[in-house]
C-alpha positions as CSV (number, residue, x, y, z in Angstrom):
1,M,0.0,0.0,0.0
2,A,2.9,2.4,0.7
3,Q,4.0,2.2,-2.9
4,L,0.6,3.3,-4.3
5,T,0.3,6.8,-5.8
6,P,-2.3,9.0,-4.0
7,E,-4.7,8.4,-6.9
8,Q,-4.3,4.6,-6.5
9,L,-4.7,4.9,-2.8
10,F,-7.9,6.8,-3.0
11,D,-9.2,4.4,-5.7
12,S,-8.4,1.5,-3.2
13,I,-10.4,3.3,-0.5
14,A,-13.3,3.9,-2.9
15,I,-13.7,0.2,-3.6
16,T,-14.1,-0.6,0.1
17,V,-17.1,1.6,0.6
18,D,-20.1,-0.4,1.7
19,G,-22.6,1.1,-0.7
20,P,-25.9,0.2,1.1
21,R,-24.5,1.4,4.4
22,A,-23.2,4.7,2.9
23,W,-26.3,5.3,0.6
24,D,-27.7,8.1,2.7
25,L,-24.4,9.9,3.4
26,D,-23.5,13.1,1.7
27,L,-19.9,13.9,2.7
28,A,-17.2,16.2,1.2
29,L,-13.7,16.8,2.5
30,D,-10.3,17.8,1.2
31,V,-7.3,15.6,2.1
32,T,-3.8,17.0,1.9
33,L,-0.9,14.6,2.0
34,T,2.0,16.7,3.2
35,D,4.8,14.3,2.4
36,V,3.6,13.9,-1.2
37,G,2.4,17.5,-1.7
38,T,-1.0,16.7,-3.1
39,T,-4.6,17.6,-2.1
40,H,-7.6,15.6,-3.2
41,H,-11.3,16.5,-2.9
42,L,-13.3,13.5,-1.8
43,T,-17.1,13.3,-2.0
44,L,-19.2,10.4,-0.8
45,R,-22.8,10.4,-2.2
46,H,-25.2,7.5,-2.9
47,G,-22.6,5.0,-1.7
48,V,-20.0,6.1,-4.2
49,L,-16.6,7.7,-3.2
50,I,-15.2,10.0,-5.9
51,H,-11.8,11.8,-5.6
52,V,-10.3,14.5,-7.7
53,P,-7.0,16.3,-7.4
54,R,-7.4,19.9,-6.3
55,S,-5.2,22.8,-5.2
56,A,-5.1,23.4,-1.5
57,G,-7.4,26.0,0.0
58,G,-10.6,25.1,-1.7
59,A,-14.0,26.0,-0.4
60,T,-14.7,22.6,1.3
61,P,-15.7,23.1,5.0
62,T,-13.7,20.0,6.2
63,H,-10.0,19.7,5.5
64,V,-7.7,16.9,6.7
65,T,-4.0,17.2,6.7
66,L,-1.7,14.3,7.3
67,T,1.1,12.2,5.7
68,K,0.5,9.3,3.5
69,G,1.9,6.9,6.1
70,R,-0.5,8.3,8.7
71,L,-3.4,7.9,6.3
72,L,-2.5,4.2,5.9
73,A,-2.3,3.8,9.7
74,L,-5.7,5.6,9.9
75,L,-7.2,3.2,7.4
76,A,-5.8,0.3,9.4
77,G,-7.7,1.5,12.4
78,D,-5.2,3.7,14.3
79,L,-7.5,6.6,15.3
80,D,-5.5,7.8,18.3
81,S,-1.9,8.4,17.1
82,P,-0.9,12.0,16.5
83,G,-0.3,13.4,13.0
84,I,-3.8,14.3,11.8
85,Q,-4.9,17.9,11.6
86,T,-8.5,18.5,10.9
87,T,-10.2,21.8,10.3
88,G,-14.0,22.0,10.1
89,D,-16.3,19.1,11.1
90,P,-14.2,16.1,12.4
91,T,-17.2,13.9,12.2
92,V,-17.1,13.9,8.4
93,L,-13.8,11.9,8.5
94,L,-15.2,9.5,11.1
95,S,-18.4,9.0,9.0
96,L,-16.3,8.2,5.9
97,L,-14.2,5.7,7.9
98,D,-17.3,4.1,9.3
99,A,-18.7,3.6,5.7
100,L,-15.7,1.5,4.7
101,D,-15.6,-2.3,4.8
102,G,-12.7,-3.9,6.6
103,V,-10.1,-5.9,4.6
104,D,-10.5,-9.6,4.8
105,P,-6.9,-11.0,5.1
106,S,-8.1,-14.5,4.3
107,F,-9.7,-13.5,1.0
108,D,-8.7,-16.0,-1.7
109,I,-7.3,-14.2,-4.7
110,V,-7.0,-17.5,-6.6
111,T,-8.8,-20.6,-5.7
112,P,-7.7,-24.1,-6.8
């Protein structure tokens, strides 16, 4: 996961959204990855997560700033470690994380 580009990482996050559980959510936030120097605008509507690159300082009311490594730790369930700066409504990020399915480590990629 650490070798993925930000676009690939956000695509990976998008495919883990539990569509039925996230159907009624209408979320928008900007995520800035400080170590990579990119900002992405994320929207979750009707169970679909979409991300687009954007310049920092957009008009989105919720903005999350962190490193790519900290984002990976956050996705793995580490909500308590430092390194996440949130401006605006912090419940938007928590709602997004709650809409994601966990990864099944025993998932068979190839079956005999």
